[in-house]
N, C-alpha and C positions, 0 to 999 in steps of 0.2 A: 357537609363540612365546608365552612366558608373560610376563604383565605384572603387576607388583605395584602395587596401588592407591596405596600411599604414594609410589611412585616415578614414577607416571604424570604426564607434564607435556605441555606444548605440543608438544615435539619428539618425543614418543612417536608421535603421529599421523604426523609427517613420516617417521619410519623405516618405519612401516607402508606408507605410500604408496610409498616407495622400493622396498620389497620387492614390492609389488603390480605395480610397473612393471618390476621386474627380470627377468632371464633366465628364472627359474623362477616368475614371477609369474602373475597372473590374465589370461587371454586377453582378457576384456572390458575390464579396466582398462588393459591395454597398448594397446588400440585407441583410447582416448579422446583428444579434443583439446579446447581451450577452446570451440570452436564446438559440439561435441556435448554438452558439459556445461552450457552456459549455460541451457538449458531447465530442467534440474534445479535450477539455482541459484534461479530464480524460484519453482519449486514448493516448495523447501525453505524459502525466505523466508516464503511464505504459510503454510506449516505451522507455522512459529514464531509468526506472528501469531495463528493460530487457537488455539494452545496458550496464548498469553498471555491471549487473550479468555476461555478456560475457567478461567484462574487455577489450573492444575494444575501444581505445581512439578516433579513427576516427568516429565510430558509436555513441559514447557518445557525441562527439562534434556536430554531425549532429542533434541528437535527442534533445539535450539541446537547439540548435538553433531554432528548430521547436517550442519547448515549450516556449522559450523566445518571439518568434515572436507572438505566439498566446496570451500570457499574455499582450503584448503591444497592440495588436489589441483590446482586450477587454477593456483595460484602455482607448484607443483612443475613443471607442464608448461611454464610460461614459463621457469623456471630451467633445465630440460632443454635448451630452445632457446637458452639463454644471452642471453635478452632482459633479464632482471633476476633478482636472487636474493632469497630470503626475507629475508636479513639486510639487504640494501639497502632492501627494502620497509619493514621494521620501523623502520629508522633514519630514513628519509625521512618516514614517518608520524609518528614521535615528534617529529622536528624541526618538522613542520608544526603539530602540536598545541601544542607549546611556543610557537611563533611566533604562533599565533592566540589564545593566552591570556596576553597581556602583563599582564593584571590579576592573574594568578596567579604566573607565572614571571618577570615583569618589574616595572616601576615604575608601569605604568598603573593607573588606578582605575576600577572598574565596580561600582556599588552595586545595580544591578538587572539582571534578565534582559534587559530591553529595551536597556539600555546595552551589554550583552555582544553581542547580535545586531547592533546598529549598528556596534560595533567590529569584529566578525567580518567583516561585509560590506565595511567600509572596508579591512581588511587584504587580503581577497580581491581587491578592485579594485586595490590597490597592487601585488599580485603579478601582475596582468594576467590573472587567472583569469576575471574577469567584466567585460564592458564595459557591462552594464546592471544596474540594481537588480533586474531580474527574474531575473538569474542564468542558469544553464544547466541548468534542470530537464530531466531525461530525457523525451524525447517518448514513450518506452515506458511511462511511468507511467500507471496507470489515469486516464482522462480527468477524472473527478470529483476525484480527488486532486490532479491537476495544476492544475485550475481553482481549487481551494482554496489551493494554494501560490502560484499566480500572483497571486491577489487579496491574499493575505497580504503578499507582497513589494511589490506596488504600494502597499499601505497603509502601508508603512514610511516612505514619503516624502510621506505625506499625501493620496495619490490614493485616497480612500476615502469611504464614507458615514460619518456620525457615529454612527448607531444602526442596529441590525438592522431596526427597524421601517421605516426610510427606504428599505430595499431592496425592501419590499413593493410600493411604487409602481412600481419598475422591473419587478418580476415581472408586475404587472397590465398594464403597457405592452407587455411582450413577448408576453403572452397575446393581447392585442388585435392585435398585428402578425401573430401566427400565424393568427388568425381572418380577417384581411384577405388573407393569403397563400393561404389555402384557396380563396378565390374565384378566384384566378388559375390554379390547378392547376399551379404551378411547383414541381416536386419539389426542385430544387436550392435555390430560395429558401426553401422550407419547411424543408429540412434546416438551412439557415443560421439561421433564426428559432428553431427548436427548440434548436439549439446555444446561442443567446443566452439562451434561457429557462433552460436547464440551468446555464449559467455564472452567471446571476443568482441561481438557487437555491443554488448552491455558495457564493456571496458572502453570501447571507442566512444560511446555516448558519454560515459563518465568523464573522460578526458576533455570533452567539449562542454562540460558542466550541464549536460542534458540528462534527465532521469529517463532511462529507457522504458520504464513502466508507463510514465506519462506520455512519452512519444508514441508508444504503441496504442495507448488509449485514444489519442488524437487520430491516429491512422485508422483505427477500427470504427470510430464515429464517422470519419470521412467516407470510408468504404460503405458503411451502412446507409448513410444518407444518399450516396451516389447510386447504390444498388436499388434503393426504393424509387429513385427517379427513373432508373432503367426499367423497373417493373411497370411504372406508370406510363412510360413512353411506349413500351411494347403493347400495353392495353389500349392506349390512345390511338395507336396505328392499326388496331384491329388484328394484330399478329398473334401467332401461337408459339409458345416456347418450343414445342415439339417439332415445329417446322422450320425453326431458325437454326442456321449453321453457326458455328463458333465465330466464323468470319463476319457474319451479319451482326451477331451480338456484339462483337468487338467494335464494329463501326458505330452502332448505336451508343455503346459505352463511351467512345471517344467524344461523340456529340454531347452526351450527358455530362461528361467530365469537363468539357469546355464551358458548358452552361453553368455548372456548379462553381467552377473556379472564377468565372466572370461575376458571379453573384455573391461571392464570399471574399472578395478582395477589394 
């Protein structure tokens, strides 16, 4: 199957999927269902996020292509089962976008992004899509990201702190509650209090316009890189993990930390 670059379009992928699922197609592709493909959907979405973080256009293009192909594949499977068609999906999505942008396609006026968000939520509520200002955020979202979005939505109706600094008092309060809970040895209560602390930290990040999920990813990458340097340093010094005390490890860690920071700023 030969494809000319100038003639490749959205439906070229559709024809490829049709061939893969056909009588002489690929055995693996022919076995797939929406349930078997959903795990790859999450993986591909995260690969797109990583490519965007790297700001590498070629990698972004490739990962978006993989995600688009997978989305079309899943849509094709539902069309095979006659649940809905690609054409129907495209039509209804276009209609929804037009309906939810009356300030662009209609006579409404929205002069700021905040007004657009308010209008969007108002339209969704009118459509019966959401019974609460909190919306229907997927429970499968990463917990920190969901905490960020829930706080954001509650804030739209004024249920919020005025400043990020104000949330620090709440964080201190939650830490004290954890300290008190530690005395009772109640694991379930401790789990609840740690959750409250993390939620408060997510709200603190939000008030400073920092996504806590992204902040944590940066911290994890930094820790991973530093720890690998620590491992290399222990090996270079001919030392053994089993014979090193936590004090000695901390000393090497601080040296590694200083080296890492001086080479990344």
